[in-house]
C-alpha positions as CSV (number, residue, x, y, z in Angstrom):
1,M,0.0,0.0,0.0
2,K,1.2,3.5,-0.9
3,L,1.2,6.5,1.4
4,D,1.1,10.2,0.4
5,I,1.4,12.7,3.2
6,H,1.7,15.8,1.1
7,V,-1.1,16.5,-1.3
8,H,-2.6,19.8,-2.7
9,T,-6.1,19.9,-4.0
10,R,-6.6,23.6,-4.4
11,K,-4.7,26.6,-5.9
12,I,-4.4,28.8,-2.8
13,K,-1.3,30.9,-3.1
14,S,-0.9,33.2,-6.2
15,G,2.2,31.1,-7.1
16,D,0.3,27.8,-7.1
17,A,-0.4,26.1,-10.4
18,P,-4.0,26.0,-11.5
19,T,-3.5,22.3,-12.1
20,R,-3.5,21.7,-8.4
21,N,-7.3,22.3,-8.5
22,I,-9.2,19.0,-8.7
23,E,-12.9,18.2,-8.6
24,T,-14.4,15.4,-6.5
25,D,-15.3,13.1,-9.4
26,K,-11.9,13.3,-11.0
27,F,-10.2,12.8,-7.6
28,I,-12.2,9.6,-7.0
29,D,-11.4,8.3,-10.5
30,I,-7.7,9.0,-10.2
31,L,-7.3,7.4,-6.7
32,K,-9.0,4.2,-8.0
33,D,-6.2,3.8,-10.5
34,T,-3.4,4.0,-7.9
35,D,-2.3,1.9,-5.0
36,V,-2.5,4.9,-2.6
37,K,-4.3,3.8,0.5
38,I,-3.5,6.7,2.8
39,L,-3.6,10.3,1.6
40,A,-3.3,13.6,3.5
41,I,-4.8,16.8,2.1
42,T,-2.3,19.6,2.9
43,N,-3.1,22.8,1.1
44,H,-1.1,26.0,1.7
45,N,-2.5,27.9,4.6
46,H,-6.0,26.6,3.9
47,F,-8.3,23.8,5.0
48,D,-11.6,23.2,3.0
49,L,-13.9,21.2,5.3
50,V,-16.6,20.6,2.6
51,Q,-14.0,19.4,0.1
52,Y,-12.3,17.1,2.7
53,E,-15.6,15.4,3.6
54,E,-16.6,14.9,-0.1
55,F,-13.2,13.4,-1.0
56,R,-13.1,11.3,2.2
57,D,-16.6,9.9,1.5
58,G,-15.9,9.4,-2.2
59,V,-13.0,7.0,-1.6
60,C,-13.9,5.6,1.8
61,T,-13.9,2.0,0.7
62,T,-10.4,2.2,-0.9
63,C,-8.4,4.9,0.7
64,Q,-8.0,6.8,4.1
65,I,-8.1,10.6,3.7
66,W,-6.5,12.5,6.5
67,P,-7.0,16.2,7.2
68,G,-4.0,18.5,7.2
69,I,-2.5,21.9,6.3
70,E,0.8,23.2,5.1
71,L,1.7,26.3,7.2
72,D,4.2,29.1,6.6
73,I,6.3,29.2,9.8
74,Q,8.6,32.1,10.7
75,E,10.4,32.3,13.9
76,S,11.9,35.5,15.1
77,G,14.9,36.5,13.0
78,K,14.6,33.3,10.9
79,K,13.7,32.7,7.3
80,R,10.2,31.5,6.3
81,A,9.8,27.7,6.3
82,H,7.0,25.1,5.7
83,L,5.5,22.7,8.3
84,I,2.8,20.2,7.5
85,V,0.3,19.4,10.3
86,I,-1.8,16.3,9.8
87,C,-4.7,15.7,12.3
88,N,-6.4,12.5,13.5
89,P,-9.4,12.3,11.1
90,K,-11.7,11.8,14.1
91,N,-11.0,15.4,15.1
92,H,-11.4,17.0,11.7
93,I,-14.3,19.3,12.7
94,E,-12.3,20.8,15.6
95,F,-9.3,20.9,13.3
96,N,-11.3,23.1,10.9
97,V,-12.2,25.4,13.8
98,K,-8.5,25.7,14.8
99,V,-7.4,26.4,11.3
100,N,-9.9,29.2,10.9
101,E,-8.7,30.7,14.2
102,I,-5.1,30.7,13.3
103,L,-5.6,32.0,9.7
104,A,-8.1,34.7,10.9
105,S,-9.0,35.5,7.2
106,K,-5.4,36.5,6.5
107,N,-4.0,36.4,2.9
108,P,-2.5,33.0,2.3
109,D,0.4,34.6,0.4
110,T,1.5,36.7,3.3
111,F,0.4,34.6,6.3
112,T,2.9,33.3,8.7
113,T,2.7,31.8,12.2
114,T,5.1,30.6,14.9
115,L,5.9,27.1,16.0
116,Q,4.6,27.9,19.5
117,E,1.2,29.1,18.2
118,T,1.0,26.1,15.9
119,V,1.6,23.6,18.7
120,E,-0.8,25.4,21.0
121,K,-3.6,25.3,18.4
122,F,-3.1,21.7,17.2
123,D,-1.2,19.5,19.6
124,S,-4.3,18.5,21.5
125,L,-5.9,17.2,18.3
126,D,-3.6,14.2,18.1
127,C,-1.4,15.5,15.2
128,I,1.7,14.5,13.2
129,Y,4.2,17.3,12.3
130,I,6.2,17.0,9.0
131,A,8.8,19.6,8.5
132,H,10.5,20.5,5.2
133,Y,14.1,19.6,5.8
134,F,17.5,20.3,4.3
135,V,17.0,20.1,0.4
136,K,13.2,20.2,0.7
137,K,12.7,24.0,0.5
138,P,11.7,26.2,2.3
139,D,13.1,24.1,5.2
140,L,13.1,24.3,9.0
141,G,16.6,24.4,10.3
142,D,17.9,22.2,13.1
143,E,17.5,25.0,15.6
144,E,13.8,25.5,14.8
145,L,13.3,21.7,14.8
146,Q,14.7,21.5,18.3
147,I,12.2,24.2,19.3
148,L,9.4,22.1,17.8
149,T,10.6,19.0,19.6
150,D,10.6,20.8,23.0
151,L,7.1,22.1,22.4
152,V,5.2,19.0,21.2
153,S,3.8,16.4,23.6
154,N,5.3,13.5,21.7
155,P,8.5,14.2,19.7
156,K,8.2,10.8,17.9
157,R,5.3,12.5,16.0
158,I,7.8,14.8,14.2
159,L,9.0,13.7,10.7
160,K,11.4,15.3,8.3
161,E,10.2,15.6,4.7
162,S,12.7,14.8,2.0
163,T,12.5,15.3,-1.7
164,N,12.7,11.6,-2.7
165,S,13.4,8.0,-1.6
166,I,17.2,8.4,-1.8
167,S,17.2,11.4,0.5
168,A,14.7,9.7,2.9
169,G,17.0,6.7,3.1
170,I,20.1,8.8,3.9
171,Y,18.2,10.7,6.6
172,I,17.0,7.4,8.1
173,S,20.5,6.0,8.1
174,H,21.6,9.0,10.2
175,G,18.9,8.5,12.8
176,H,16.2,10.9,11.4
177,N,12.6,9.9,11.1
178,S,12.0,10.8,7.4
179,I,9.3,10.5,4.8
180,Y,8.2,12.2,1.6
181,G,5.0,12.9,-0.4
182,S,4.0,13.8,-3.9
183,D,3.5,17.6,-3.4
184,V,1.4,17.2,-6.5
185,H,1.4,20.2,-9.0
186,N,-0.6,18.6,-11.8
187,W,-3.3,16.0,-11.1
188,D,-3.0,14.7,-14.7
189,D,0.4,13.3,-13.7
190,Y,-0.7,11.8,-10.4
191,I,-1.2,8.2,-11.5
192,E,2.5,8.0,-12.6
193,I,3.7,10.0,-9.6
194,A,1.9,7.6,-7.2
195,K,4.1,4.7,-8.4
196,T,7.1,6.4,-6.8
197,L,5.5,7.0,-3.4
198,P,6.5,5.3,-0.2
199,D,5.4,1.8,0.5
200,L,3.8,0.8,3.8
201,R,4.8,-2.8,4.3
202,L,2.5,-3.3,7.3
203,P,-1.3,-3.0,6.6
204,V,-2.0,0.2,8.5
205,E,-5.7,0.5,9.1
206,S,-6.0,3.8,10.9
207,F,-4.3,7.0,11.9
208,E,-3.8,5.7,15.4
209,Q,-2.0,2.6,14.1
210,F,0.3,4.7,12.0
211,C,1.2,6.9,15.0
212,L,1.9,3.8,17.1
213,L,4.2,2.5,14.3
214,L,6.1,5.8,14.6
215,E,6.6,5.1,18.2
216,K,7.6,1.4,17.4
217,D,4.9,0.1,19.7
218,E,5.7,-3.6,19.9
219,A,2.1,-4.7,20.6
220,T,0.8,-2.8,17.5
221,I,3.6,-4.2,15.3
222,N,3.0,-7.7,16.5
223,T,-0.8,-7.3,15.9
224,L,-0.1,-6.2,12.3
225,L,2.5,-8.9,11.7
226,N,0.1,-11.6,13.0
227,K,-2.4,-10.7,10.3
228,K,0.1,-12.3,7.9
229,V,0.0,-16.1,7.6
230,K,3.0,-17.8,9.2
231,E,4.1,-21.3,10.0
232,N,6.2,-22.4,13.0
233,I,8.9,-24.8,11.8
234,E,11.4,-26.9,13.8
235,I,14.5,-28.1,11.9
236,T,17.9,-29.6,12.8
237,P,20.0,-28.2,9.9
238,F,23.5,-28.9,11.2
239,K,25.0,-32.4,10.8
240,N,27.5,-32.3,13.6
241,L,25.3,-30.3,16.0
242,A,22.2,-31.3,17.8
243,E,21.0,-27.7,17.6
244,I,17.2,-27.4,17.0
245,V,16.2,-24.2,15.2
246,R,12.6,-23.1,15.6
247,L,11.5,-20.4,13.2
248,D,8.3,-18.6,12.2
249,I,8.3,-18.5,8.4
250,Y,5.8,-16.0,7.0
251,N,4.0,-16.1,3.7
252,D,6.1,-13.1,2.9
253,I,9.8,-12.2,2.7
254,N,12.0,-13.9,5.2
255,I,15.6,-12.8,5.2
256,L,18.4,-15.0,6.6
257,F,21.6,-13.1,7.2
258,G,24.9,-13.3,9.1
259,S,28.6,-13.7,8.6
260,K,30.0,-16.3,6.3
261,G,30.2,-19.8,7.8
262,T,27.3,-19.3,10.2
263,G,25.1,-22.0,8.6
264,K,22.7,-20.0,6.4
265,T,22.9,-22.5,3.5
266,D,22.4,-25.4,5.9
267,I,19.2,-23.8,7.2
268,L,17.9,-23.3,3.6
269,E,18.7,-27.0,2.7
270,A,16.9,-28.1,5.9
271,L,13.9,-26.0,5.0
272,S,13.8,-27.5,1.6
273,K,13.9,-31.0,3.1
274,Y,11.1,-30.0,5.5
275,Y,8.8,-28.7,2.7
276,N,9.5,-31.6,0.4
277,A,8.4,-34.0,3.2
278,K,5.1,-32.1,3.3
279,G,4.5,-32.6,-0.4
280,H,6.0,-29.4,-1.9
281,K,8.6,-29.6,-4.6
282,T,11.4,-27.3,-3.5
283,T,15.1,-26.9,-4.2
284,V,17.5,-24.2,-3.0
285,Y,18.4,-21.8,-5.8
286,K,22.2,-21.2,-5.6
287,S,23.7,-18.5,-7.7
288,N,26.4,-19.6,-10.2
289,D,25.4,-23.2,-10.0
290,Y,24.1,-23.1,-13.6
291,H,24.7,-21.1,-16.8
292,L,22.2,-19.9,-19.4
293,N,24.0,-22.1,-22.0
294,D,23.0,-25.2,-20.0
295,I,19.5,-24.1,-19.1
296,F,18.7,-23.2,-22.7
297,D,20.7,-26.1,-24.2
298,I,22.6,-23.7,-26.5
299,N,24.5,-26.5,-28.1
300,G,21.2,-28.2,-29.0
301,N,22.2,-31.5,-27.4
302,T,18.6,-32.3,-26.3
303,F,16.7,-30.3,-29.0
304,N,14.4,-32.3,-31.2
305,C,11.5,-31.5,-33.5
306,E,9.7,-32.7,-36.6
307,V,9.1,-30.8,-39.9
308,S,5.4,-31.5,-39.3
309,D,5.6,-29.2,-36.2
310,F,5.9,-26.4,-38.8
311,G,3.2,-27.6,-41.1
312,I,5.6,-29.3,-43.5
313,D,4.9,-32.8,-44.9
314,K,7.4,-35.4,-43.6
315,C,7.2,-37.2,-47.0
316,E,7.8,-40.6,-45.3
317,E,5.7,-42.5,-47.8
318,V,7.2,-41.0,-50.9
319,I,10.8,-41.4,-49.6
320,K,10.0,-45.1,-48.9
321,F,8.5,-45.4,-52.4
322,L,11.5,-43.8,-54.1
323,K,13.8,-46.2,-52.3
324,E,11.8,-49.3,-53.2
325,V,10.3,-48.5,-56.6
326,S,11.2,-50.7,-59.6
327,E,10.5,-50.4,-63.4
328,E,7.1,-51.4,-64.8
329,E,7.5,-53.5,-67.9
330,V,5.8,-52.6,-71.2
331,T,4.5,-55.7,-73.1
332,S,6.9,-56.4,-75.9
333,M,5.8,-57.0,-79.5
334,N,7.4,-60.4,-79.4
335,K,4.6,-61.6,-77.1
336,Y,1.9,-60.6,-79.6
337,M,3.9,-62.1,-82.5
338,L,4.3,-65.4,-80.7
339,H,0.6,-65.6,-80.0
340,F,-0.5,-64.9,-83.6
341,S,2.2,-66.9,-85.2
342,V,0.7,-70.2,-83.9
343,Q,-2.6,-71.2,-85.5
344,E,-5.4,-72.0,-83.1
345,T,-6.6,-75.5,-83.9
346,N,-8.4,-76.5,-80.7
347,K,-12.1,-76.5,-81.4
348,I,-13.2,-75.9,-77.8
349,S,-10.7,-73.0,-77.5
350,Q,-12.1,-71.5,-80.6
351,K,-15.6,-71.4,-79.1
352,L,-14.5,-69.7,-75.8
353,K,-15.4,-66.0,-76.1
354,I,-13.9,-65.1,-72.7
355,K,-10.5,-65.2,-74.1
356,N,-11.2,-62.3,-76.3
357,I,-12.4,-60.0,-73.5
358,N,-10.0,-57.1,-72.7
359,Q,-9.2,-56.6,-69.1
360,E,-10.5,-53.4,-67.5
361,D,-8.5,-50.7,-65.6
362,E,-8.8,-51.3,-61.8
363,T,-7.1,-48.0,-60.8
364,L,-10.0,-45.7,-61.5
365,T,-12.5,-47.6,-59.4
366,Q,-9.9,-48.1,-56.6
367,R,-9.3,-44.3,-56.6
368,S,-13.0,-43.6,-56.3
369,L,-13.4,-46.1,-53.6
370,T,-10.5,-44.6,-51.6
371,E,-12.0,-41.1,-51.9
372,I,-15.5,-42.0,-50.8
373,T,-14.2,-44.1,-47.9
374,N,-12.2,-41.1,-46.7
375,I,-15.2,-38.8,-47.0
376,L,-17.4,-41.3,-45.1
377,S,-14.8,-41.5,-42.3
378,E,-14.8,-37.7,-41.9
379,F,-18.6,-37.5,-41.6
380,K,-18.7,-40.3,-39.1
381,A,-16.1,-38.5,-37.0
382,F,-18.1,-35.3,-37.1
383,R,-21.3,-37.2,-36.1
384,N,-19.5,-38.7,-33.1
385,Y,-18.2,-35.3,-32.1
386,A,-21.7,-33.8,-32.3
387,H,-23.0,-36.7,-30.2
388,E,-20.3,-36.8,-27.5
389,T,-19.5,-33.1,-27.0
390,D,-21.7,-31.7,-24.2
391,E,-20.2,-28.3,-24.5
392,L,-22.1,-27.7,-27.8
393,K,-25.3,-27.5,-25.8
394,E,-23.9,-24.4,-24.0
395,Y,-23.8,-22.5,-27.3
396,I,-26.2,-24.2,-29.7
397,Q,-29.9,-24.9,-29.3
398,D,-30.8,-28.6,-28.8
399,S,-33.1,-28.5,-31.7
400,L,-30.3,-27.3,-34.0
401,I,-28.0,-30.1,-32.8
402,V,-30.7,-32.7,-33.4
403,E,-31.4,-31.3,-36.9
404,L,-27.6,-31.3,-37.6
405,I,-27.2,-35.0,-36.6
406,E,-30.2,-36.0,-38.7
407,V,-28.7,-34.3,-41.8
408,I,-25.4,-36.0,-41.1
409,E,-27.0,-39.4,-40.7
410,K,-28.7,-39.0,-44.1
411,I,-25.4,-38.0,-45.7
412,I,-23.7,-41.0,-44.0
413,N,-26.4,-43.4,-45.3
414,Q,-26.0,-42.0,-48.8
415,L,-22.2,-42.4,-48.6
416,K,-22.6,-46.0,-47.4
417,T,-24.7,-46.8,-50.4
418,E,-22.2,-45.2,-52.7
419,T,-19.4,-47.0,-51.0
420,E,-21.1,-50.4,-51.5
421,I,-21.6,-49.6,-55.2
422,K,-17.9,-48.7,-55.6
423,I,-16.8,-51.8,-53.7
424,I,-18.9,-54.0,-56.0
425,E,-17.6,-52.2,-59.1
426,N,-14.0,-52.6,-57.9
427,K,-14.3,-56.2,-56.9
428,S,-16.2,-57.0,-60.1
429,I,-13.4,-55.7,-62.3
430,Y,-10.9,-57.4,-60.1
431,L,-12.7,-60.8,-60.4
432,L,-13.3,-60.3,-64.2
433,N,-9.6,-59.6,-64.8
434,G,-8.7,-62.6,-62.7
435,I,-11.0,-64.9,-64.6
436,V,-9.7,-63.7,-68.0
437,S,-6.1,-64.2,-66.9
438,T,-6.8,-67.7,-65.5
439,F,-8.7,-68.8,-68.7
440,L,-5.9,-67.5,-71.0
441,A,-3.3,-69.3,-69.0
442,E,-5.3,-72.6,-69.0
443,I,-6.0,-72.4,-72.7
444,S,-2.4,-71.8,-73.4
445,K,-1.5,-74.9,-71.4
446,K,-4.0,-77.1,-73.2
447,T,-3.4,-75.9,-76.7
448,G,0.2,-75.0,-76.6
449,Q,-0.6,-71.7,-78.2
450,P,1.2,-68.7,-76.4
451,P,-1.4,-66.5,-74.6
452,K,-2.5,-63.3,-76.0
453,P,-1.3,-60.4,-73.7
454,T,-4.2,-58.9,-71.7
455,K,-2.7,-55.4,-71.6
456,T,0.1,-53.4,-73.2
457,G,1.6,-52.4,-69.8
458,F,2.1,-48.9,-71.0
459,A,-0.5,-47.5,-68.6
460,E,1.3,-49.1,-65.6
461,Y,4.7,-47.9,-67.0
462,S,3.4,-44.3,-67.4
463,R,1.7,-44.3,-64.0
464,N,4.8,-45.6,-62.3
465,R,7.0,-42.9,-63.8
466,M,4.4,-40.2,-63.1
467,K,4.3,-41.4,-59.4
468,I,8.1,-41.2,-59.3
469,E,7.9,-37.6,-60.7
470,R,5.2,-36.6,-58.2
471,S,7.2,-38.1,-55.3
472,A,10.4,-36.3,-56.2
473,K,8.5,-33.1,-56.8
474,K,6.8,-33.3,-53.4
475,I,10.1,-33.8,-51.6
476,I,11.8,-30.9,-53.5
477,E,8.8,-28.5,-52.9
478,N,8.8,-29.3,-49.1
479,I,12.5,-28.9,-48.9
480,K,12.2,-25.4,-50.2
481,I,9.8,-24.3,-47.4
482,Q,11.5,-21.8,-45.1
483,I,11.0,-22.4,-41.3
484,D,10.7,-19.3,-39.1
485,P,13.2,-19.2,-36.2
486,I,12.0,-20.3,-32.8
487,E,12.4,-17.5,-30.3
488,E,12.2,-18.0,-26.5
489,Y,12.1,-15.0,-24.1
490,V,15.0,-15.4,-21.7
491,G,14.9,-12.2,-19.6
492,S,15.7,-8.6,-19.2
493,L,19.3,-7.2,-19.0
494,G,18.0,-3.9,-17.7
495,E,18.9,-0.9,-19.9
496,K,20.8,-3.1,-22.3
497,G,17.5,-4.7,-23.5
498,Q,15.7,-8.0,-23.8
499,L,17.5,-11.3,-24.2
500,H,16.1,-14.1,-26.3
501,C,17.2,-17.6,-27.3
502,K,16.9,-18.1,-31.0
503,T,16.8,-21.5,-32.8
504,N,17.3,-21.3,-36.5
505,L,16.2,-24.3,-38.5
506,I,16.8,-25.2,-42.1
507,I,16.0,-28.3,-44.3
508,Q,19.1,-29.3,-46.3
509,N,18.5,-28.3,-49.9
510,G,21.6,-29.9,-51.4
511,T,23.8,-26.8,-51.4
512,F,23.5,-25.5,-47.8
513,T,26.8,-25.4,-45.9
514,D,27.3,-23.7,-42.5
515,G,29.6,-25.0,-39.8
516,D,27.5,-23.4,-37.1
517,F,24.5,-25.7,-38.0
518,S,24.2,-29.3,-36.9
519,P,21.7,-32.1,-37.7
520,V,18.6,-32.2,-35.5
521,K,18.4,-36.0,-35.9
522,N,21.1,-38.7,-35.6
523,V,22.1,-38.2,-39.2
524,N,25.4,-37.0,-40.7
525,K,25.5,-33.9,-42.9
526,T,27.0,-35.8,-45.9
527,P,24.2,-38.3,-46.5
528,Q,21.7,-35.4,-46.0
529,K,23.2,-33.4,-48.9
530,H,23.7,-36.5,-51.1
531,F,20.1,-37.6,-50.6
532,V,18.7,-34.2,-51.7
533,N,21.0,-34.0,-54.7
534,A,20.0,-37.6,-55.7
535,V,16.3,-36.7,-55.5
536,I,16.9,-33.6,-57.6
537,S,18.7,-35.8,-60.2
538,I,15.8,-38.3,-60.2
539,S,13.4,-35.4,-61.0
540,K,15.5,-34.4,-64.0
541,H,15.6,-38.0,-65.4
542,I,11.9,-38.9,-65.3
543,H,11.7,-39.4,-69.1
544,S,15.2,-40.8,-69.4
545,S,16.4,-44.4,-69.7
546,E,18.8,-43.5,-66.9
547,L,16.0,-42.9,-64.3
548,F,16.5,-46.2,-62.5
549,L,20.2,-45.7,-62.5
550,K,19.7,-42.5,-60.6
551,I,17.3,-44.3,-58.2
552,S,20.0,-47.0,-57.7
553,E,22.6,-44.2,-56.9
554,L,20.2,-42.9,-54.3
555,N,20.1,-46.3,-52.6
556,D,23.9,-46.5,-52.8
557,I,24.4,-43.4,-50.6
558,D,26.3,-44.2,-47.4
559,R,23.9,-44.5,-44.4
560,I,20.9,-43.9,-46.6
561,E,18.9,-46.0,-44.1
562,T,19.1,-43.1,-41.6
563,I,17.0,-40.9,-43.9
564,N,13.4,-41.8,-43.9
565,S,11.7,-38.5,-43.5
566,L,12.3,-34.8,-44.2
567,S,12.8,-34.4,-40.5
568,D,16.1,-36.3,-41.0
569,L,17.2,-33.4,-43.3
570,L,16.7,-30.8,-40.5
571,Q,19.7,-28.7,-39.3
572,K,19.7,-26.4,-36.3
573,Q,21.6,-23.5,-34.8
574,K,20.9,-22.0,-31.3
575,H,22.2,-18.7,-30.0
576,F,21.2,-15.8,-27.8
577,T,20.1,-12.4,-29.2
578,L,19.9,-9.0,-27.6
579,N,17.5,-6.6,-29.2
580,G,17.6,-8.8,-32.3
581,N,21.4,-9.0,-32.6
582,Y,23.7,-12.0,-31.8
583,Y,24.8,-11.9,-28.2
584,S,26.8,-14.0,-25.7
585,P,25.8,-13.2,-22.1
586,S,28.6,-13.0,-19.5
587,N,28.6,-15.0,-16.3
588,G,27.1,-12.1,-14.4
589,E,24.4,-11.6,-17.0
590,S,23.7,-15.3,-16.8
591,S,23.2,-15.0,-13.1
592,M,20.9,-12.0,-13.5
593,I,18.6,-13.9,-16.0
594,L,18.6,-17.2,-14.0
595,L,17.6,-15.4,-10.8
596,H,14.9,-13.5,-12.7
597,M,13.6,-16.8,-14.2
598,E,13.6,-18.4,-10.7
599,L,11.5,-15.5,-9.3
600,T,9.0,-15.4,-12.2
601,E,8.3,-19.1,-11.8
602,D,4.9,-19.5,-10.2
603,R,5.4,-21.5,-7.0
604,D,4.4,-21.2,-3.3
605,I,7.9,-21.4,-1.8
606,Y,11.1,-19.8,-2.9
607,L,14.4,-20.8,-1.3
608,I,17.3,-18.6,-2.6
609,D,20.9,-18.6,-1.5
610,E,23.0,-15.5,-2.0
611,P,21.2,-14.2,-5.1
612,E,23.4,-11.1,-5.2
613,K,26.5,-13.0,-6.5
614,S,27.7,-11.6,-9.8
615,L,24.9,-9.1,-9.8
616,G,25.1,-5.3,-9.8
617,N,23.3,-3.1,-7.4
618,D,21.3,-1.4,-10.1
619,Y,19.9,-4.8,-11.3
620,I,19.1,-5.8,-7.7
621,N,17.3,-2.5,-7.0
622,D,15.4,-2.2,-10.3
623,V,14.5,-5.8,-11.1
624,I,15.0,-8.2,-8.2
625,V,13.7,-6.2,-5.2
626,P,10.4,-5.3,-7.1
627,L,10.0,-9.0,-7.9
628,L,10.5,-10.0,-4.3
629,K,7.9,-7.4,-3.2
630,E,5.5,-8.8,-5.7
631,K,5.9,-12.3,-4.3
632,A,5.2,-10.9,-0.8
633,F,2.1,-9.2,-2.1
634,L,0.9,-12.6,-3.4
635,C,1.5,-14.2,0.0
636,K,4.3,-16.5,-1.2
637,K,6.9,-17.9,1.2
638,V,10.3,-16.3,0.2
639,I,13.3,-17.3,2.2
640,I,16.6,-15.7,1.1
641,A,20.1,-16.0,2.6
642,T,22.0,-12.9,1.7
643,H,24.8,-10.5,2.5
644,D,23.3,-7.7,0.4
645,A,21.7,-4.7,2.1
646,N,19.6,-4.0,-1.0
647,I,17.8,-7.3,-0.6
648,A,17.9,-7.5,3.2
649,V,16.7,-4.0,3.9
650,R,14.9,-2.6,0.9
651,T,12.4,-5.4,0.9
652,L,11.4,-4.5,4.5
653,P,11.0,-8.2,5.4
654,Y,8.4,-9.4,7.8
655,N,11.0,-11.7,9.3
656,S,14.8,-11.3,9.6
657,I,16.7,-14.4,10.8
658,Y,20.2,-13.5,12.0
659,R,22.9,-16.2,12.5
660,L,25.6,-15.1,15.0
661,H,28.9,-16.8,15.9
662,K,30.2,-15.5,19.2
663,Q,32.8,-16.9,21.6
664,G,32.6,-20.4,20.0
665,Q,28.8,-20.6,20.0
666,H,26.2,-20.1,17.3
667,F,23.0,-18.2,18.0
668,T,19.8,-17.7,16.0
669,L,18.0,-14.4,16.5
670,T,14.8,-13.3,14.8
671,G,13.1,-9.8,14.4
672,N,12.1,-7.3,11.8
673,P,12.8,-3.7,10.7
674,F,9.5,-2.5,12.2
675,S,10.3,-3.3,15.8
676,N,14.0,-2.7,15.1
677,S,15.0,-5.6,17.3
678,L,16.5,-9.1,17.0
679,K,15.7,-11.6,19.8
680,C,17.4,-14.9,20.4
681,I,15.0,-17.8,19.9
682,Y,16.2,-19.4,23.2
683,N,16.6,-16.1,25.1
684,S,20.2,-17.0,25.8
685,M,21.6,-13.6,24.9
686,P,20.5,-10.0,25.1
687,E,18.2,-8.4,22.4
688,L,20.1,-6.7,19.5
689,N,19.3,-3.7,17.4
690,W,18.1,-4.7,13.9
691,K,19.3,-1.6,12.2
692,E,22.8,-1.6,13.8
693,I,23.3,-5.3,13.2
694,S,22.1,-5.0,9.6
695,M,24.5,-2.1,8.9
696,K,27.4,-3.9,10.5
697,T,26.8,-7.4,8.9
698,L,25.5,-6.6,5.5
699,E,27.6,-5.4,2.5
700,G,28.3,-1.6,2.6
701,G,28.9,0.9,5.3
702,K,26.4,3.2,7.1
703,E,26.3,5.7,4.3
704,A,25.8,3.1,1.6
705,F,23.2,1.5,3.7
706,G,21.2,4.7,3.8
707,E,21.6,5.4,0.1
708,R,19.6,2.4,-0.7
709,G,16.6,4.6,-0.2
710,K,12.9,3.6,0.1
711,I,13.3,2.5,3.7
712,Y,10.1,3.7,5.4
713,G,8.3,3.3,8.7
714,N,11.4,2.5,10.7
């Protein structure tokens, strides 16, 4: 949830931009498109009670609206400065009265008041004071802040407003309570501005809770923490020690930190074993254990595919046909001459008319029978689909489905009748041709006269050559088809761009030569090329007497038995691309992407060991930390062992687990940044300060720790 403690909704001073004015309806619409859950209206030297109540009521289900004012403060002999006063919403009516009293109809451009008068008017209304500080102009100096601290009833209610998250982080690291707001000048920009506002990690439900958080009230913090689901776990992670570690693991971010050699990895491994025993599939992600080349199989060792995956015919039947085909013989003239050169003398033979019947062509009826059988099968499949698919009834009226099935049944019945007719025609021709051949053979045996040939054989000869031509042509046409590269998104390299893994595929065309490509199947490149060239040669010799010599040469190719499909002609090349150009990611970039992939996997539990290895701070800040926060928002268990302050602090974990080695003993302490404490799980050592231990243990000094920014609510 986002918090905005400095919002203008009216142009009050002459120097204010008119774009600070906003109507109720627009305000409501804009707030709905942001994650802002707490907003304080703080106009310059002005409080509009009517507007406040309209805005509050308009967004009451999604956002808390707090009443406030930004006052011009001028102490004696000092420069003018700004102080924001935010009041408990329960006291907004009285707040309005006090504002009118202190303003007394004065001109907002020239109005000033003192710190003492401000505190006297507002302190009894349960207020928070937020002073412009240092680079946030016009600012209250340290002397004036000390005056304010002495005047208010609760100094913990004083915050220093910075200009942005980096400044806030630096102030916090130096012991200042700091925060910042939008100070919005143009409401048309607010949706984008809201994305940069402070995050409240704890679900603050009221002004009172927020104030208690400022005071680090332990009971309040525990109440808010307990709203998050957690699991109490008992593990024994250390092989040579009987130490039992009891931990509360939240459905949120859990940070495990400590010096090297204190057993953080052992705890992660024990947690993985614990969750696996409960039915979860978990492993500990360890930076640098893998490289992108292995994950994406950049050498293509396990890559496999078929040309049919890309809509290309595998041509298995035609390749088999070309390998096995033989020449169809044309009936020679000698056979006719032999038959007519012998005079027929057998009287019975002379009377048999069947011997003079010419055989009919079976191929036409066989083709028709195949066609109608295929059509019948398709209609039967569609009928079964209409019968068995209940989902059709959700979109189509029952009467239409019934009518459709009736029409399909009529078509199927007609096709069955036609099929029977074609079967009879085909079998009749087959039987007739068989009878003619049998009689001719028997007559020849009895009479000694050579049989008259029943067909010339030219039709079969022609059909055979035409089929060879079609087969070769089909192979060549499919070989020419270009396959689009396969692209897989790998991940972001930040400002450099987006990394992809690209797989280029090509079907060997007889001339392709590229050392970077390798066969997809267990085939050598040489027989691939020879096979294609042999098929091309066959296609050029269809009408030549050398046709079957070329087919013989195809079968003589070394390891021709390995090529039975166009898939056996596939070659591949895999590589990475960055913004479309060839790229080889470094080890550091590989670590960046693999961690990103790990965190974008949808799972319930993430166990991550030192993710910061080989990663730059910018990548951790801009990519990894937001991903971790997203997992927390989704109530995932994220347990991270780290030495990096960006991860351990900027994520504001619900749970920090600190491993300490001291005087030959190991201790486990738990706490969080909200209570700013770390307590030993067995109460065997004093409580430690979370902030001090974090700055001491985690990478970077106190200044670097502060510069990590966006550390709120501490």
